[in-house]
C-alpha positions as CSV (number, residue, x, y, z in Angstrom):
1,M,-13.3,-8.5,-0.8
2,D,-15.6,-5.7,-2.0
3,E,-14.4,-4.8,-5.5
4,T,-16.1,-1.4,-5.2
5,A,-14.1,-0.6,-2.1
6,L,-10.8,-1.7,-3.8
7,T,-11.6,0.5,-6.9
8,A,-12.4,3.4,-4.6
9,T,-9.0,2.9,-2.9
10,V,-7.2,3.1,-6.2
11,A,-9.2,6.1,-7.2
12,A,-8.4,7.9,-3.9
13,C,-4.7,7.3,-4.5
14,K,-4.9,8.7,-8.0
15,D,-6.9,11.7,-6.8
16,L,-4.3,12.5,-4.2
17,I,-1.5,12.5,-6.8
18,D,-3.6,14.7,-9.2
19,S,-4.7,17.2,-6.5
20,R,-1.5,17.5,-4.7
21,F,0.8,17.5,-7.7
22,P,-1.0,19.2,-10.6
23,D,2.3,19.5,-12.6
24,D,3.5,17.0,-15.1
25,E,6.4,15.7,-12.9
26,G,6.8,12.3,-11.5
27,H,5.0,11.9,-8.2
28,G,3.4,9.2,-6.1
29,A,1.0,8.4,-3.3
30,A,-0.5,5.5,-1.4
31,A,-4.0,4.6,-0.2
32,M,-5.1,2.1,2.4
33,L,-8.5,0.6,2.9
34,L,-9.3,0.0,6.6
35,G,-11.5,-2.5,8.2
36,D,-14.3,0.0,8.8
37,G,-14.3,1.1,5.1
38,T,-12.3,4.2,5.6
39,I,-9.7,5.0,3.0
40,L,-6.6,6.9,4.1
41,T,-4.1,8.4,1.7
42,G,-0.6,9.7,2.0
43,T,2.4,10.9,0.1
44,A,6.0,11.4,0.9
45,P,7.7,14.8,1.3
46,N,11.1,15.3,-0.1
47,A,14.0,16.0,2.3
48,V,17.4,17.6,1.8
49,N,19.0,14.4,3.0
50,P,17.4,11.5,1.2
51,C,18.3,9.2,4.0
52,V,15.6,10.6,6.2
53,E,12.8,10.5,3.5
54,V,9.8,8.2,4.2
55,C,7.7,6.3,1.8
56,H,4.1,7.2,0.7
57,E,2.6,4.4,2.8
58,I,3.8,5.8,6.1
59,E,1.0,8.4,6.5
60,P,-2.0,6.0,5.9
61,Y,-0.2,3.3,7.9
62,C,0.2,5.5,10.9
63,G,-3.3,6.8,10.5
64,A,-4.7,3.3,10.7
65,H,-2.7,2.8,13.9
66,R,-4.0,6.1,15.3
67,L,-7.6,5.0,14.5
68,N,-7.1,1.5,15.9
69,Q,-8.2,0.0,12.5
70,R,-6.9,-3.0,10.6
71,I,-5.6,-2.4,7.1
72,V,-7.3,-4.6,4.6
73,A,-5.8,-3.3,1.4
74,S,-2.9,-1.1,0.3
75,V,-2.0,0.5,-3.0
76,C,1.0,2.6,-4.0
77,L,1.0,4.4,-7.4
78,H,3.6,6.6,-9.2
79,R,2.7,9.0,-12.0
80,Q,5.5,9.4,-14.4
81,P,6.2,12.6,-16.4
82,G,3.7,12.5,-19.2
83,G,0.9,11.1,-17.1
84,R,1.4,7.3,-17.2
85,T,0.6,5.9,-13.7
86,V,2.3,2.7,-12.7
87,V,1.6,0.4,-9.8
88,L,4.4,-0.1,-7.2
89,S,4.4,-3.3,-5.3
90,P,5.1,-2.8,-1.6
91,C,8.8,-3.0,-0.8
92,G,10.1,-5.3,1.9
93,V,9.8,-2.7,4.6
94,C,6.1,-2.0,3.8
95,R,5.4,-5.7,3.6
96,E,6.8,-6.1,7.1
97,R,4.6,-3.2,8.3
98,L,1.5,-4.7,6.7
99,A,2.3,-8.2,8.0
100,V,1.1,-7.2,11.5
101,H,-2.4,-6.8,9.9
102,G,-2.3,-10.5,8.9
103,P,-1.8,-12.6,5.8
104,D,-5.0,-11.7,4.1
105,V,-4.2,-8.0,3.6
106,L,-4.5,-7.3,-0.1
107,V,-1.7,-5.4,-1.8
108,A,-1.6,-3.9,-5.2
109,V,1.0,-5.2,-7.6
110,A,1.5,-4.4,-11.3
111,D,0.1,-6.7,-13.9
112,P,3.1,-8.3,-15.6
113,S,1.9,-7.3,-19.0
114,D,0.9,-3.7,-18.1
115,A,2.4,-1.9,-15.2
116,T,-0.5,0.5,-15.1
117,V,-3.0,-2.2,-14.2
118,V,-3.6,-3.1,-10.5
119,V,-3.6,-6.8,-9.6
120,W,-4.6,-7.5,-6.0
121,K,-2.8,-10.2,-4.2
122,S,-2.9,-11.3,-0.6
123,L,0.1,-10.6,1.5
124,R,0.5,-14.3,2.0
125,D,0.9,-14.7,-1.8
126,V,3.7,-12.1,-1.9
127,L,5.3,-13.4,1.3
128,P,5.0,-17.2,0.8
129,D,7.9,-17.9,3.1
130,Y,7.4,-15.3,5.7
131,W,10.2,-15.4,8.3
132,M,7.9,-14.9,11.3
133,T,6.3,-18.3,10.9
134,A,9.2,-19.6,12.8
135,F,7.6,-17.8,15.8
136,P,4.0,-19.0,15.7
137,D,3.2,-17.7,19.2
138,E,4.2,-14.2,18.3
139,I,2.3,-13.6,15.0
140,D,-1.3,-13.6,13.6
141,A,-2.5,-17.2,13.7
142,G,-3.4,-16.9,10.0
143,W,0.3,-17.0,9.1
144,V,0.8,-20.4,10.5
145,G,-0.7,-23.6,9.4
């Protein structure tokens, strides 16, 4: 994977947080690198009823679908009050969404010794026992074998 593209994806995520939320409050965003090199970003609006809120990854995920592009890497960041920005590993729902793009999708996780440092791992590494492997005819062949 092109390290420059991954670095640009993280930078685009940080840039969205800084430009959209210039205050010193806690805010987050996500960025996804697509197969054609495009980087899509997104953030989550608040809702009166928290049950209907969506995650930061929804916007770039849907954008990739609209553009008919594979997602090759995904990062989600959260800037805490005071400016410290931590890496948020994809939740189970986002891992399921990304799984349709195959086991080689790279996802950002926090370095165990410093939550502000991005460590890239393949989706296969964060889903070592992916449940869909029980249905090899229904998933990306890369998951089986």
